[in-house]
Backbone bond lengths (Angstrom), bond angles and torsions (degrees), N, CA, C in turn:
res aa  C-N    CA-C-N  psi(-1)  N-CA   C-N-CA  omega(-1)  CA-C   N-CA-C  phi
1 M - - - 1.455 - - 1.527 111.81 -
2 L 1.324 117.32 -27.97 1.462 119.09 179.84 1.526 111.51 -64.79
3 W 1.331 116.69 -45.73 1.466 117.38 -178.86 1.524 111.44 -73.76
4 I 1.330 117.98 -30.57 1.467 120.33 177.05 1.527 110.12 -63.61
5 T 1.333 116.63 -49.59 1.461 119.68 -178.58 1.527 112.12 -67.33
6 A 1.328 116.66 -33.79 1.467 119.24 176.84 1.526 110.59 -64.32
7 A 1.325 116.51 -43.35 1.464 120.41 178.81 1.518 111.20 -63.55
8 W 1.325 117.12 -42.55 1.465 120.49 179.12 1.521 111.76 -65.02
9 G 1.325 117.31 -37.34 1.457 119.58 177.67 1.520 111.78 -63.27
10 A 1.334 116.55 -40.12 1.462 120.52 179.10 1.524 112.04 -70.09
11 C 1.328 117.03 -22.57 1.468 120.15 -178.93 1.522 112.00 -60.16
12 F 1.336 118.05 -34.00 1.452 119.91 -176.03 1.526 111.70 -68.19
13 V 1.323 117.18 -33.95 1.457 120.22 174.66 1.520 110.01 -71.34
14 A 1.341 117.23 -40.09 1.462 120.55 178.21 1.526 111.13 -62.67
15 I 1.324 117.04 -39.13 1.464 120.40 177.15 1.529 110.48 -62.94
16 E 1.329 116.11 -43.92 1.464 120.60 179.44 1.520 110.65 -58.99
17 W 1.318 117.33 -41.82 1.465 121.22 177.65 1.522 111.76 -65.78
18 G 1.333 115.97 -48.65 1.461 119.92 -175.45 1.508 113.60 -64.60
19 L 1.328 117.28 -31.38 1.461 120.24 -179.30 1.529 112.43 -68.39
20 R 1.319 117.87 -10.65 1.463 120.40 175.28 1.527 111.28 -75.90
21 D 1.333 116.94 -16.69 1.464 120.91 -174.55 1.525 113.98 -121.65
22 A 1.338 117.91 -4.60 1.464 119.31 -175.58 1.517 110.34 -147.64
23 P 1.348 117.27 150.45 1.462 119.81 173.82 1.526 111.09 -63.10
24 L 1.308 115.83 151.68 1.464 122.46 -171.76 1.530 112.83 -56.48
25 L 1.317 117.24 -56.70 1.463 120.61 -173.66 1.529 112.11 -71.24
26 W 1.328 117.04 -35.15 1.463 118.50 177.44 1.531 111.26 -67.56
27 Y 1.316 116.27 -35.20 1.465 120.12 176.95 1.527 110.22 -65.09
28 A 1.334 116.58 -43.37 1.462 120.28 177.77 1.523 110.96 -63.05
29 A 1.329 116.60 -40.46 1.469 120.16 179.37 1.527 111.39 -63.83
30 L 1.330 116.58 -43.10 1.467 119.96 178.73 1.523 111.01 -62.21
31 R 1.321 116.62 -39.36 1.467 119.88 178.59 1.527 110.48 -57.25
32 A 1.329 116.61 -48.52 1.463 120.46 -177.65 1.523 112.01 -68.24
33 L 1.332 117.16 -42.70 1.465 120.14 -175.64 1.528 111.68 -69.32
34 V 1.333 117.16 -40.54 1.466 119.36 178.43 1.524 110.28 -66.10
35 A 1.336 116.90 -42.16 1.464 120.13 178.85 1.520 111.09 -63.85
36 G 1.337 117.13 -46.76 1.454 120.12 179.44 1.517 112.55 -63.62
37 G 1.330 116.40 -40.29 1.465 119.72 178.48 1.519 112.29 -63.67
38 A 1.340 116.64 -40.17 1.465 120.01 178.76 1.525 111.37 -64.18
39 L 1.333 117.08 -42.55 1.464 120.20 179.70 1.528 111.17 -68.85
40 L 1.330 117.30 -37.24 1.462 119.46 178.90 1.528 110.58 -66.70
41 A 1.327 117.49 -37.71 1.464 120.63 175.54 1.522 110.83 -63.19
42 L 1.343 116.53 -42.12 1.465 120.22 177.14 1.516 111.07 -62.43
43 A 1.328 116.82 -42.38 1.457 120.28 178.96 1.525 111.16 -63.41
44 G 1.341 117.02 -36.41 1.459 120.11 177.79 1.510 112.13 -67.01
45 V 1.329 117.08 -42.36 1.466 120.88 179.15 1.528 110.49 -63.21
46 Q 1.336 116.23 -39.81 1.464 121.44 -178.56 1.530 112.59 -86.74
47 R 1.340 116.95 -0.28 1.466 123.27 178.15 1.533 111.93 55.68
48 R 1.301 114.92 48.52 1.459 121.04 177.83 1.525 109.82 -80.23
49 P 1.321 118.11 147.86 1.469 120.97 -177.55 1.519 111.81 -71.18
50 A 1.340 115.57 143.97 1.461 121.13 177.01 1.524 110.01 -83.47
51 P 1.328 118.27 156.14 1.470 120.58 175.25 1.521 110.76 -58.92
52 D 1.314 116.59 145.59 1.460 120.59 -176.13 1.527 109.28 -134.14
53 G 1.313 116.07 132.61 1.457 120.85 175.09 1.512 113.07 99.84
54 P 1.339 116.76 151.88 1.475 120.55 -178.63 1.522 113.54 -63.47
55 R 1.334 118.34 -33.20 1.462 119.63 179.78 1.517 110.80 -64.00
56 A 1.340 116.35 -45.13 1.458 120.38 -179.20 1.528 111.08 -62.98
57 W 1.326 116.32 -46.40 1.453 119.48 -178.49 1.523 111.62 -68.78
58 G 1.333 116.86 -34.72 1.463 119.76 176.40 1.511 111.83 -63.43
59 L 1.343 116.57 -43.81 1.457 120.85 178.77 1.523 110.98 -63.41
60 I 1.329 116.76 -44.38 1.463 120.70 -178.87 1.525 110.64 -64.40
61 T 1.325 116.70 -38.45 1.467 120.25 179.10 1.527 111.43 -64.86
62 V 1.343 116.67 -47.38 1.472 119.73 178.30 1.526 110.38 -62.29
63 L 1.322 116.28 -42.17 1.463 120.22 178.77 1.523 110.65 -60.63
64 G 1.330 116.61 -41.78 1.457 120.06 179.12 1.517 113.10 -64.22
65 L 1.337 117.06 -41.90 1.456 120.40 -179.73 1.530 111.51 -66.15
66 V 1.344 116.16 -38.97 1.466 119.86 -177.76 1.520 111.31 -79.22
67 N 1.331 115.97 -53.67 1.460 121.80 -170.88 1.517 113.34 -79.24
68 V 1.336 117.42 -17.26 1.464 120.44 -177.80 1.527 110.96 -118.55
69 T 1.341 117.27 -61.71 1.462 119.21 -174.69 1.523 111.84 -59.05
70 V 1.334 116.73 -55.43 1.467 119.97 -178.49 1.529 111.03 -71.80
71 A 1.342 116.95 -47.51 1.463 120.41 -174.52 1.525 111.87 -63.88
72 F 1.320 118.19 -46.92 1.463 120.32 -178.02 1.520 111.57 -67.16
73 A 1.342 117.07 -43.09 1.461 119.44 179.93 1.523 110.58 -60.82
74 A 1.332 117.17 -45.47 1.462 120.41 -179.65 1.525 111.21 -68.23
75 M 1.325 117.51 -38.22 1.457 120.81 -178.77 1.526 111.49 -64.27
76 F 1.333 116.14 -47.69 1.457 119.95 -179.38 1.523 110.48 -65.44
77 A 1.340 116.83 -41.33 1.456 120.19 178.76 1.527 111.18 -66.04
78 G 1.343 116.31 -33.45 1.456 119.93 177.54 1.515 112.34 -64.15
79 V 1.322 116.68 -40.82 1.466 120.42 177.50 1.524 110.20 -66.45
80 A 1.340 116.58 -40.25 1.460 120.10 -179.36 1.521 111.80 -68.83
81 G 1.345 117.27 -28.40 1.454 120.53 -174.83 1.506 115.21 -96.96
82 G 1.316 119.03 1.31 1.465 120.71 -179.51 1.506 110.64 -158.23
83 A 1.324 116.01 -177.17 1.462 120.91 178.56 1.517 110.04 -66.40
84 T 1.338 117.11 144.04 1.457 121.36 -177.11 1.516 111.87 -60.63
85 G 1.339 117.06 -44.26 1.460 119.92 -179.67 1.510 112.24 -62.37
86 T 1.342 117.35 -41.86 1.458 120.91 178.63 1.523 110.78 -63.64
87 A 1.335 116.99 -43.39 1.464 120.45 178.00 1.517 111.28 -61.18
88 A 1.330 116.70 -37.22 1.456 120.32 178.77 1.517 111.91 -63.11
89 V 1.338 116.34 -37.61 1.465 120.01 178.79 1.518 110.91 -68.63
90 L 1.325 116.30 -52.38 1.458 120.83 -172.79 1.522 112.58 -69.04
91 A 1.323 117.68 -35.99 1.459 120.65 179.70 1.519 112.03 -70.13
92 N 1.329 117.00 -10.59 1.465 120.75 178.10 1.525 111.30 -112.14
93 A 1.324 115.21 37.81 1.464 120.80 174.37 1.525 111.75 -81.75
94 Q 1.323 116.83 6.10 1.460 121.00 -176.75 1.526 114.17 -53.53
95 P 1.339 120.21 -40.82 1.467 118.64 -179.67 1.524 113.10 -57.72
96 L 1.327 116.87 -32.55 1.453 120.42 -179.13 1.524 111.38 -81.28
97 L 1.326 116.59 -33.86 1.458 121.01 -175.68 1.529 112.86 -79.73
98 I 1.337 116.95 -21.92 1.461 119.29 -172.30 1.522 113.41 -90.28
99 L 1.328 117.93 -13.19 1.460 119.89 -170.81 1.525 112.75 -62.13
100 L 1.319 117.69 -51.84 1.462 119.84 -178.00 1.529 112.59 -69.09
101 P 1.356 120.01 -44.03 1.467 118.72 175.74 1.528 113.27 -60.22
102 A 1.346 117.49 -37.93 1.464 119.69 178.78 1.522 110.95 -64.69
103 W 1.312 116.92 -35.05 1.470 121.81 176.28 1.526 110.13 -66.78
104 W 1.303 115.70 -45.60 1.459 121.02 -176.49 1.530 112.32 -69.89
105 L 1.350 117.04 -45.18 1.463 120.73 -173.35 1.524 113.00 -84.93
106 Y 1.331 117.35 -36.37 1.461 120.41 -171.35 1.521 113.36 -121.69
107 G 1.319 117.66 7.75 1.457 120.56 175.77 1.501 115.05 68.58
108 E 1.342 118.34 22.67 1.458 121.70 179.01 1.529 108.37 -86.29
109 R 1.331 115.77 93.71 1.459 121.06 -172.97 1.522 111.74 -68.75
110 L 1.331 115.04 147.98 1.456 121.93 177.50 1.519 110.40 -82.90
111 S 1.314 116.75 131.50 1.459 120.51 170.83 1.525 108.51 -86.39
112 P 1.335 118.18 159.88 1.474 119.63 175.95 1.528 112.39 -55.89
113 R 1.323 115.56 -36.70 1.467 119.08 -179.72 1.523 111.06 -65.17
114 T 1.342 117.52 -41.00 1.453 120.89 178.05 1.519 110.99 -67.59
115 A 1.339 116.83 -36.25 1.466 120.04 177.15 1.530 110.88 -62.00
116 V 1.329 116.58 -39.76 1.466 120.11 176.47 1.526 110.24 -62.87
117 A 1.320 115.97 -42.38 1.462 119.99 178.97 1.522 110.81 -61.33
118 L 1.339 117.03 -37.37 1.459 121.13 178.06 1.519 110.78 -59.31
119 V 1.330 116.65 -46.94 1.468 121.15 -179.20 1.526 110.62 -65.82
120 V 1.332 117.27 -45.55 1.464 121.09 -178.05 1.524 111.06 -65.21
121 G 1.321 115.81 -44.80 1.459 119.36 -179.67 1.513 112.66 -64.69
122 F 1.338 116.75 -41.40 1.467 119.43 178.07 1.519 110.77 -63.62
123 A 1.324 117.32 -40.14 1.462 120.36 177.36 1.530 110.71 -61.07
124 G 1.330 116.20 -38.72 1.463 119.46 177.61 1.514 111.94 -63.28
125 L 1.337 117.27 -40.82 1.454 120.20 178.82 1.528 111.45 -65.29
126 V 1.334 116.52 -37.32 1.460 119.78 177.22 1.529 110.38 -63.10
127 L 1.325 116.64 -42.00 1.466 120.06 178.56 1.525 111.68 -61.36
128 V 1.328 115.89 -37.15 1.455 119.54 -179.88 1.523 111.25 -73.74
129 A 1.331 116.59 -43.72 1.464 120.48 -170.38 1.518 113.33 -78.45
130 V 1.342 117.66 -37.65 1.464 119.10 -172.05 1.529 111.87 -94.57
131 P 1.355 119.19 -71.59 1.464 117.23 -178.78 1.522 112.60 -69.40
132 G 1.353 116.92 -26.46 1.444 119.13 -176.70 1.509 113.75 -74.74
133 G 1.339 117.85 -5.05 1.464 119.93 176.34 1.500 112.28 78.81
134 G 1.331 117.19 56.68 1.451 120.24 179.63 1.505 113.72 -67.50
135 G 1.339 118.52 -18.45 1.447 120.98 179.29 1.513 111.43 71.16
136 S 1.328 115.21 -169.00 1.457 119.66 -179.10 1.513 111.95 -68.68
137 G 1.335 117.69 -14.57 1.454 120.16 -179.58 1.511 114.38 -80.01
138 A 1.342 118.16 -9.23 1.458 120.61 -176.24 1.519 111.97 -63.57
139 A 1.338 117.41 -50.89 1.467 120.75 -179.05 1.527 111.04 -64.25
140 L 1.329 117.16 -37.78 1.457 120.55 179.50 1.527 111.03 -66.67
141 S 1.321 116.81 -38.71 1.459 119.59 178.28 1.525 111.37 -66.12
142 L 1.340 116.92 -37.26 1.465 119.91 175.64 1.528 110.94 -67.36
143 L 1.343 117.38 -35.95 1.468 120.26 175.09 1.524 110.23 -62.52
144 A 1.327 117.06 -40.41 1.464 120.48 177.13 1.524 110.37 -60.93
145 A 1.335 117.03 -41.72 1.464 120.68 178.77 1.527 110.89 -63.17
146 A 1.324 117.30 -41.41 1.460 120.69 179.21 1.521 110.87 -64.45
147 A 1.339 116.89 -40.06 1.459 120.29 179.70 1.532 111.31 -67.01
148 V 1.325 116.79 -41.83 1.470 120.08 177.80 1.526 110.28 -64.99
149 T 1.335 116.94 -36.58 1.463 120.31 176.04 1.520 110.88 -60.64
150 G 1.327 116.03 -45.45 1.459 119.49 176.13 1.521 112.10 -60.55
151 G 1.337 116.31 -38.83 1.459 119.83 178.03 1.515 112.58 -64.67
152 T 1.333 116.97 -40.22 1.463 120.23 178.40 1.522 111.06 -64.26
153 L 1.323 117.06 -42.33 1.466 120.72 177.88 1.529 110.97 -63.12
154 L 1.332 117.02 -41.86 1.465 120.67 179.49 1.520 112.00 -68.29
155 S 1.345 116.71 -30.71 1.465 119.50 -177.08 1.521 111.74 -63.48
156 R 1.333 117.03 -23.51 1.464 120.38 176.41 1.534 111.36 -62.96
157 R 1.336 116.49 -20.57 1.464 121.46 -178.79 1.522 112.51 -85.67
158 L 1.335 117.57 0.29 1.458 120.52 -177.34 1.522 112.98 -82.19
159 G 1.316 117.86 4.08 1.457 120.27 -179.98 1.515 111.42 -56.65
160 G 1.331 116.29 135.19 1.454 121.36 -177.73 1.516 113.21 94.94
161 L 1.334 117.49 -15.65 1.459 121.32 177.64 1.523 109.43 -100.75
162 D 1.330 115.83 148.51 1.454 119.10 174.82 1.521 108.77 -65.44
163 L 1.322 117.03 127.15 1.451 121.29 -170.73 1.523 112.18 -67.92
164 V 1.334 117.38 -41.25 1.465 120.48 -178.45 1.527 110.61 -66.16
165 T 1.327 116.52 -45.48 1.461 120.06 -178.73 1.519 111.47 -67.04
166 A 1.326 116.80 -44.23 1.466 120.22 179.49 1.523 110.93 -62.87
167 T 1.332 116.76 -41.38 1.460 120.09 178.28 1.523 111.00 -63.85
168 A 1.328 116.40 -41.61 1.464 120.42 179.34 1.521 111.34 -59.83
169 W 1.330 117.05 -48.09 1.459 119.89 -176.57 1.523 112.06 -70.10
170 H 1.333 117.99 -33.98 1.468 117.89 178.40 1.531 110.62 -68.51
171 L 1.339 117.04 -32.23 1.458 119.77 175.68 1.529 111.13 -70.45
172 L 1.318 117.22 -40.38 1.461 120.56 179.77 1.526 111.58 -67.26
173 L 1.332 117.02 -43.72 1.461 120.06 179.37 1.528 111.16 -67.73
174 G 1.333 116.20 -42.20 1.464 119.05 175.87 1.515 111.86 -64.87
175 G 1.333 116.61 -37.27 1.458 120.46 176.50 1.522 111.92 -64.93
176 A 1.342 116.52 -37.12 1.468 119.54 176.11 1.522 110.83 -62.49
177 G 1.337 116.16 -39.06 1.461 119.42 175.14 1.516 111.89 -61.49
178 L 1.324 117.03 -39.09 1.461 120.68 177.60 1.526 111.75 -66.95
179 V 1.333 117.28 -34.68 1.465 120.49 177.71 1.527 110.10 -62.28
180 V 1.334 115.66 -45.54 1.469 119.59 178.42 1.530 110.41 -61.06
181 L 1.333 115.92 -46.37 1.468 120.54 -179.71 1.520 111.17 -62.57
182 A 1.337 116.80 -41.86 1.460 120.79 -179.64 1.526 111.10 -66.17
183 A 1.332 117.06 -40.07 1.460 120.13 -179.74 1.524 111.24 -64.25
184 V 1.332 116.45 -37.24 1.465 120.23 -179.67 1.520 111.10 -73.01
185 V 1.335 116.87 -44.16 1.468 121.01 -172.95 1.529 112.42 -84.83
186 E 1.337 116.87 -42.30 1.460 120.42 -171.91 1.520 114.29 -107.96
187 G 1.324 117.78 -10.59 1.453 119.99 -178.08 1.514 112.03 76.71
188 A 1.316 115.82 -157.43 1.463 120.51 -179.29 1.528 109.72 -64.49
189 P 1.344 116.83 141.23 1.469 119.39 -177.05 1.524 112.31 -70.53
190 V 1.320 115.61 135.75 1.463 122.26 173.12 1.523 106.13 -121.33
191 I 1.334 116.52 101.32 1.459 122.23 -172.69 1.521 109.75 -121.78
192 A 1.312 116.45 132.36 1.462 122.10 173.57 1.528 107.66 -93.61
193 W 1.324 116.39 108.93 1.469 120.25 -175.39 1.526 110.06 -83.00
194 T 1.303 115.55 64.69 1.457 121.83 177.98 1.535 109.18 -77.71
195 P 1.342 117.75 160.57 1.470 119.10 174.20 1.521 112.59 -55.55
196 R 1.334 116.62 -37.51 1.467 120.45 177.71 1.525 111.27 -59.91
197 F 1.336 116.53 -43.88 1.460 119.63 -178.58 1.524 110.91 -68.78
198 V 1.327 117.55 -42.65 1.462 120.74 -179.16 1.523 110.89 -62.05
199 L 1.334 116.84 -43.49 1.462 120.18 179.76 1.525 111.46 -66.80
200 S 1.323 117.33 -42.03 1.461 119.47 179.57 1.524 111.15 -65.65
201 L 1.335 116.82 -40.39 1.464 120.06 178.57 1.521 111.03 -66.21
202 A 1.336 117.35 -41.83 1.458 120.68 179.69 1.524 111.05 -62.34
203 F 1.324 116.66 -43.34 1.465 119.37 178.79 1.524 110.98 -65.58
204 L 1.322 117.29 -47.05 1.462 120.65 -179.47 1.524 111.52 -59.33
205 A 1.324 116.49 -45.58 1.457 120.32 -173.76 1.527 112.63 -74.41
206 L 1.321 116.66 -49.39 1.462 120.05 -171.03 1.532 112.57 -83.83
207 V 1.335 117.31 -44.07 1.461 120.69 -177.31 1.527 110.80 -92.56
208 G 1.345 115.57 -53.16 1.456 119.86 -173.55 1.512 114.82 -76.66
209 T 1.337 118.72 -9.01 1.467 120.76 -179.47 1.524 112.21 -127.35
210 A 1.323 117.68 -62.26 1.465 120.10 -175.04 1.526 111.82 -60.73
211 A 1.321 117.05 -56.40 1.466 120.72 -176.26 1.524 111.74 -67.39
212 T 1.333 116.73 -45.59 1.463 119.13 -175.52 1.528 112.44 -69.99
213 T 1.333 117.62 -34.29 1.466 119.15 -178.52 1.519 111.55 -68.33
214 V 1.324 117.07 -42.31 1.467 119.76 176.59 1.527 110.21 -61.26
215 A 1.335 116.36 -45.92 1.463 119.79 -179.64 1.531 111.18 -64.39
216 W 1.322 117.03 -40.09 1.462 121.25 -179.06 1.525 111.29 -65.38
217 F 1.337 116.75 -46.12 1.461 119.86 178.71 1.529 111.49 -63.28
218 A 1.339 116.49 -35.93 1.465 119.53 177.73 1.517 110.92 -64.33
219 E 1.339 117.35 -42.58 1.458 120.47 178.82 1.530 111.36 -68.49
220 A 1.336 116.88 -34.66 1.468 120.12 -179.84 1.519 111.90 -65.53
221 R 1.326 116.93 -24.12 1.466 120.58 179.32 1.522 112.53 -72.23
222 R 1.333 117.43 -27.34 1.466 119.44 -167.82 1.525 114.45 -125.12
223 N 1.329 118.27 6.86 1.460 120.25 -178.96 1.523 110.68 -130.00
224 R 1.322 116.22 155.21 1.459 120.31 171.05 1.521 109.34 -59.93
225 L 1.328 116.13 137.19 1.457 119.41 -174.44 1.521 112.47 -71.14
226 D 1.348 117.97 -32.07 1.458 118.12 179.89 1.528 111.14 -66.13
227 T 1.342 116.46 -45.10 1.468 119.88 178.71 1.522 111.42 -66.51
228 L 1.334 116.41 -42.31 1.459 120.68 -177.85 1.522 111.23 -62.76
229 T 1.327 116.79 -51.34 1.459 119.20 -175.29 1.519 112.53 -70.42
230 T 1.327 117.49 -21.76 1.463 119.08 177.62 1.519 111.36 -61.67
231 W 1.323 117.33 -28.32 1.463 120.00 177.62 1.525 111.92 -60.42
232 T 1.342 116.79 -26.51 1.459 118.18 -178.23 1.524 112.23 -70.21
233 F 1.333 118.29 -8.50 1.455 119.51 172.39 1.530 111.27 -61.52
234 L 1.341 116.67 -20.66 1.466 119.51 177.40 1.526 111.90 -73.07
235 T 1.338 116.86 -23.43 1.460 120.21 -176.14 1.523 112.71 -59.16
236 P 1.339 120.24 -50.16 1.458 118.24 179.69 1.523 114.00 -66.72
237 V 1.333 117.50 -23.80 1.465 119.14 177.04 1.526 109.68 -59.61
238 L 1.326 115.53 -50.20 1.467 119.37 178.48 1.516 110.79 -70.54
239 G 1.341 116.99 -36.72 1.458 119.40 179.24 1.516 111.81 -59.87
240 I 1.325 117.06 -45.01 1.465 121.04 179.40 1.526 110.76 -68.22
241 A 1.345 116.77 -40.72 1.463 119.85 179.49 1.524 111.59 -62.81
242 L 1.334 116.41 -44.68 1.462 119.70 179.42 1.521 111.48 -67.65
243 A 1.339 116.56 -38.24 1.461 119.20 178.23 1.526 110.73 -62.76
244 A 1.327 116.89 -36.25 1.462 120.69 178.66 1.523 111.44 -69.08
245 V 1.331 116.08 -42.70 1.470 120.17 -175.53 1.528 111.74 -77.28
246 V 1.341 115.82 -46.79 1.464 120.38 -171.95 1.523 112.38 -87.39
247 L 1.348 116.86 -42.37 1.463 120.53 -174.12 1.523 113.22 -100.33
248 G 1.335 117.69 -7.41 1.453 120.22 178.73 1.512 114.71 78.43
249 E 1.347 118.15 13.01 1.456 120.25 177.68 1.529 109.58 -77.06
250 R 1.310 116.26 137.07 1.456 121.20 179.83 1.521 109.57 -118.59
251 P 1.332 117.76 112.87 1.469 119.27 -179.93 1.511 111.51 -65.00
252 G 1.354 115.82 139.52 1.449 120.65 178.60 1.521 111.56 -81.40
253 G 1.328 115.23 -178.57 1.459 120.09 -177.38 1.515 112.93 -63.04
254 W 1.356 117.83 -40.88 1.459 120.28 179.62 1.523 111.36 -66.33
255 T 1.337 116.72 -39.55 1.462 119.76 178.13 1.518 110.62 -62.79
256 A 1.328 116.63 -42.84 1.459 120.14 178.68 1.524 111.55 -63.24
257 A 1.346 116.28 -41.00 1.468 119.87 178.51 1.524 110.96 -64.75
258 G 1.329 116.09 -42.02 1.461 119.22 177.83 1.508 112.21 -64.11
259 L 1.326 116.72 -40.16 1.459 120.45 177.98 1.522 110.89 -63.58
260 L 1.324 117.23 -39.21 1.459 120.85 177.61 1.530 110.80 -61.94
261 A 1.332 116.64 -40.46 1.465 120.26 178.38 1.518 110.99 -64.86
262 V 1.338 116.57 -40.77 1.461 120.36 179.03 1.526 110.74 -63.51
263 L 1.328 117.18 -44.08 1.459 120.50 179.19 1.530 111.27 -65.96
264 S 1.324 116.75 -34.28 1.462 119.61 176.39 1.523 110.86 -63.87
265 A 1.334 116.19 -40.15 1.466 120.09 177.30 1.524 110.78 -62.73
266 M 1.326 116.58 -40.39 1.460 120.15 177.86 1.520 111.07 -62.24
267 W 1.319 117.02 -42.61 1.465 121.01 -179.79 1.524 110.62 -63.01
268 V 1.325 116.93 -39.83 1.460 120.78 -178.90 1.517 110.90 -63.52
269 V 1.338 117.41 -44.16 1.467 120.56 -176.24 1.523 111.83 -71.81
270 L 1.327 117.34 -41.47 1.467 120.34 -173.63 1.519 113.56 -85.23
271 R 1.328 117.91 -12.71 1.457 120.09 -179.53 1.520 109.98 -66.10
272 P 1.335 118.59 130.91 1.472 120.66 -179.94 1.521 111.47 -60.42
273 P 1.331 117.67 147.05 1.466 120.17 177.86 1.514 111.50 -59.37
274 H 1.324 115.75 141.34 1.466 120.62 178.90 1.520 109.99 -76.27
275 R 1.307 115.57 127.72 1.457 120.36 -179.40 1.523 109.20 -110.77
276 T 1.330 116.03 132.46 1.463 120.07 -178.63 1.510 110.51 -107.88
277 N 1.356 114.40 153.08 1.458 121.22 176.67 1.522 112.55 52.72
278 T 1.354 115.41 49.49 1.455 119.29 -179.99 1.521 111.10 -60.68
279 A 1.336 115.36 -40.79 1.463 117.91 -179.14 1.512 110.97 -65.72
280 A 1.338 115.85 -40.16 1.457 118.61 -179.49 1.503 111.32 -65.52
281 A 1.341 115.91 -30.73 1.460 118.80 -177.59 1.517 111.42 -66.10
282 T 1.339 116.75 -24.10 1.456 119.61 -178.48 1.516 112.28 -93.83
283 T 1.347 116.19 -1.60 1.460 119.79 -177.99 1.515 110.08 -103.49
284 P 1.342 118.33 119.81 1.461 120.27 -178.81 1.520 111.09 -58.49
285 G 1.325 115.35 136.85 1.450 120.93 174.65 1.505 114.66 85.80
286 V 1.355 118.01 -6.19 1.464 120.28 178.96 1.510 107.78 -99.83
287 P 1.325 118.88 117.05 1.474 121.08 -176.39 1.514 111.68 -71.34
288 I 1.341 114.97 146.31 1.454 121.73 173.80 1.509 109.18 -81.47
289 E 1.339 116.83 145.35 1.457 121.19 -178.76 1.518 109.77 -56.12
290 G 1.318 115.76 131.37 1.458 121.08 179.18 1.509 112.73 97.57
291 E 1.349 117.10 -13.56 1.457 120.55 178.87 1.532 109.72 -96.49
292 P 1.317 118.65 149.23 1.483 120.80 177.55 1.515 111.52 -69.18
């Protein structure tokens, strides 16, 4: 999770760079198509099985439209419409958005400690988005977070499918949706293929999308979603730090306060449960506190 969140944090700076040379939606489409093509080539070399049956293809198509078409379009637009650091925070609201659906769909009950983290983390996002000057990109970044949350929930349904192949096709199908959207909204693509753009696209597609998406879906299969998604609170930390160093953005006092609240929520969720009377628990006949 450390390298996944680090890669995602760097993606926001790469997006900011790439948008100087390419239209927003076409850049997002290229990110998805290059990532999906790379994974499909890997699956072909490794002779991985293709998805089979209408149910599998239907799930992959819906996943692609939600997790790629909607999420990427909103994410890129969020960066274009507001400060990079703010977009990084808001686009990673997934830990807060996934708690109730994970409880409802998969029976992952909320503990009181996690409920507190939900309130604290949401308050931090409000501090970042409203007084911190999220700009027009704030709502779009939250839409991206909601779409990624839906994608994570849907990824739990990929059991039985080869993960690399399914991920490749959902990126390609979602990228095709972005191509249609870009053609309607932006017209024919006008892209300056500068070294800066090529490097940013390569990083976004291969590291920030192909590698991280496969790893993320694999972790989503075997971990509680509340604990897993809480790790993404680290993403805006690096996003804001890189935006400050590379792009010269300086977070204001409200943004810093909101970030502190978000990190506090992460600490609350990931902190191991406190265990009392450990020694007594190993001694026969000595009751543990709270037991009759």
